[in-house]
C-alpha positions as CSV (number, residue, x, y, z in Angstrom):
1,M,-211.3,-107.9,132.6
2,N,-209.2,-105.2,134.2
3,M,-210.5,-101.7,133.5
4,K,-206.9,-100.5,132.9
5,E,-206.2,-103.2,130.3
6,E,-204.5,-102.0,127.2
7,Y,-206.3,-102.8,124.1
8,T,-204.3,-103.7,121.1
9,Y,-204.9,-104.3,117.3
10,K,-206.9,-107.5,116.8
11,R,-208.0,-109.5,113.7
12,K,-211.7,-109.9,113.5
13,Q,-211.3,-113.6,113.8
14,E,-209.7,-113.2,117.2
15,I,-212.7,-111.3,118.4
16,F,-215.1,-114.0,117.1
17,K,-213.0,-116.7,119.0
18,E,-213.1,-114.7,122.3
19,F,-216.9,-114.5,122.2
20,P,-218.1,-117.9,121.0
21,K,-221.5,-117.6,122.7
22,V,-222.3,-114.5,120.7
23,P,-224.0,-115.2,117.4
24,E,-221.4,-114.6,114.6
25,K,-223.9,-112.5,112.6
26,F,-224.6,-110.2,115.4
27,L,-220.9,-109.9,116.3
28,R,-219.9,-109.3,112.7
29,N,-222.5,-106.4,112.4
30,L,-221.4,-104.9,115.7
31,I,-217.7,-105.0,114.7
32,N,-218.3,-103.4,111.2
33,E,-220.6,-100.7,112.5
34,T,-218.1,-99.8,115.3
35,I,-215.3,-99.7,112.7
36,S,-217.4,-97.5,110.4
37,T,-218.5,-95.1,113.2
38,V,-215.2,-94.7,115.0
39,S,-212.9,-94.5,112.0
40,G,-215.4,-92.6,109.9
41,V,-215.2,-95.0,107.0
42,S,-218.0,-96.4,104.9
43,L,-219.6,-99.7,106.0
44,K,-218.2,-101.3,102.8
45,E,-214.6,-100.3,103.9
46,A,-215.3,-101.6,107.4
47,K,-216.4,-105.0,106.0
48,D,-213.3,-105.2,103.9
49,R,-210.9,-104.4,106.8
50,K,-209.4,-107.4,108.6
51,V,-207.8,-105.5,111.5
52,V,-209.7,-103.8,114.3
53,F,-207.9,-100.8,115.9
54,P,-207.5,-100.5,119.6
55,K,-210.1,-97.9,120.3
56,E,-212.6,-99.9,118.2
57,V,-211.7,-103.1,120.2
58,E,-212.3,-101.2,123.4
59,I,-215.8,-100.1,122.3
60,I,-216.7,-103.6,121.1
61,Y,-215.7,-105.2,124.4
62,K,-217.6,-102.6,126.4
63,E,-220.7,-103.5,124.4
64,L,-220.3,-107.2,125.0
65,I,-219.3,-107.3,128.6
């Protein structure tokens, strides 16, 4: 992955498909906690959200790569 790559909005399902070897339960928790921390929303709101913002996508990818 290129370090200058532009991160875009992604649906949670797209992230699950890009990392098939990562257990879904772990990935789901990582995504929701990242959304909650970065956007400053409650964990419940993070779980309800279907879209992951670019800054959150960047942080998730850095954790996984």
